[in-house]
C-alpha positions in Angstrom: 0.0 0.0 0.0 1.3 3.4 -0.9 1.8 5.8 2.0 0.3 9.3 2.3 3.6 11.1 1.6 4.2 9.2 -1.6 0.6 9.9 -2.7 1.0 13.6 -2.0 4.2 13.8 -3.9 2.9 11.9 -6.9 -0.3 14.0 -7.0 1.7 17.2 -6.7 4.0 16.2 -9.5 1.0 15.1 -11.7 -0.5 18.6 -11.2 2.9 20.2 -12.0 3.1 22.0 -8.7 6.0 22.8 -6.5 5.9 22.2 -2.8 5.8 26.0 -2.4 2.7 26.3 -4.7 0.9 23.6 -2.7 1.8 25.3 0.6 0.6 28.7 -0.7 -2.8 27.1 -1.8 -3.5 25.5 1.6 -2.0 28.3 3.7 1.0 26.5 5.1 4.8 26.5 4.5 6.9 24.6 2.1 8.7 22.9 5.0 5.4 21.5 6.2 4.6 20.1 2.7 8.0 18.5 2.6 7.5 17.0 6.0 4.2 15.4 4.8 5.9 14.0 1.7 8.8 12.6 3.7 6.4 11.0 6.2 7.9 13.0 9.1 4.6 14.7 9.8 0.9 13.9 9.4 -1.6 16.6 8.3 -4.5 17.5 10.5 -8.0 16.7 9.4 -8.5 20.2 8.1 -5.3 20.1 6.1 -6.1 16.7 4.8 -9.4 17.9 3.5 -7.7 20.9 1.9 -5.2 18.7 0.2 -7.9 16.3 -1.1 -9.8 19.2 -2.6 -6.7 20.7 -4.1 -5.8 17.4 -5.8 -9.4 16.4 -6.7 -9.2 13.1 -4.7 -10.9 11.7 -1.6 -9.4 11.8 1.8 -9.7 8.0 1.7 -7.5 7.9 -1.3 -4.8 10.1 0.4 -4.9 7.9 3.5 -4.6 4.7 1.5 -8.1 3.4 2.4 -9.3 3.6 -1.1 -6.7 2.4 -3.6 -8.2 4.1 -6.6 -8.6 7.8 -7.5 -12.1 9.1 -7.9 -13.4 11.7 -10.4 -15.1 14.7 -8.8 -18.2 15.3 -10.8 -19.6 17.9 -8.5 -19.7 20.7 -11.0 -20.8 18.7 -14.0 -24.2 18.3 -15.5 -26.1 15.0 -15.5 -25.4 14.7 -19.2 -21.7 15.2 -18.7 -21.7 12.6 -15.9 -23.5 10.1 -18.1 -20.9 10.6 -20.9 -18.0 10.2 -18.6 -19.6 7.0 -17.1 -20.0 5.6 -20.6 -16.4 6.4 -21.5 -15.1 4.7 -18.4 -17.2 1.6 -19.1 -15.9 1.5 -22.7 -12.3 1.8 -21.5 -12.8 -1.0 -18.9 -14.2 -3.2 -21.6 -11.2 -2.8 -23.8 -8.6 -3.6 -21.1 
């Protein structure tokens, strides 16, 4: 199972963000983000929620409870959600 620090680092790199950029967006310091990524420190619940929102994943994913990423469809229309669901099903069929 991948740990929190590794997931945070991978997500940060996927988004093309520096530790400083992440820190600025969640109102903390670069040193704190580095500590999270190195596994020297664990984020509070509030910070964990901010990180999940920033990266578009669930807190369960960050904590390793859910092994897969989820897609946030909060701001999509029902039609858009249906299209994405159909696309995912088609991709899964062709694996």
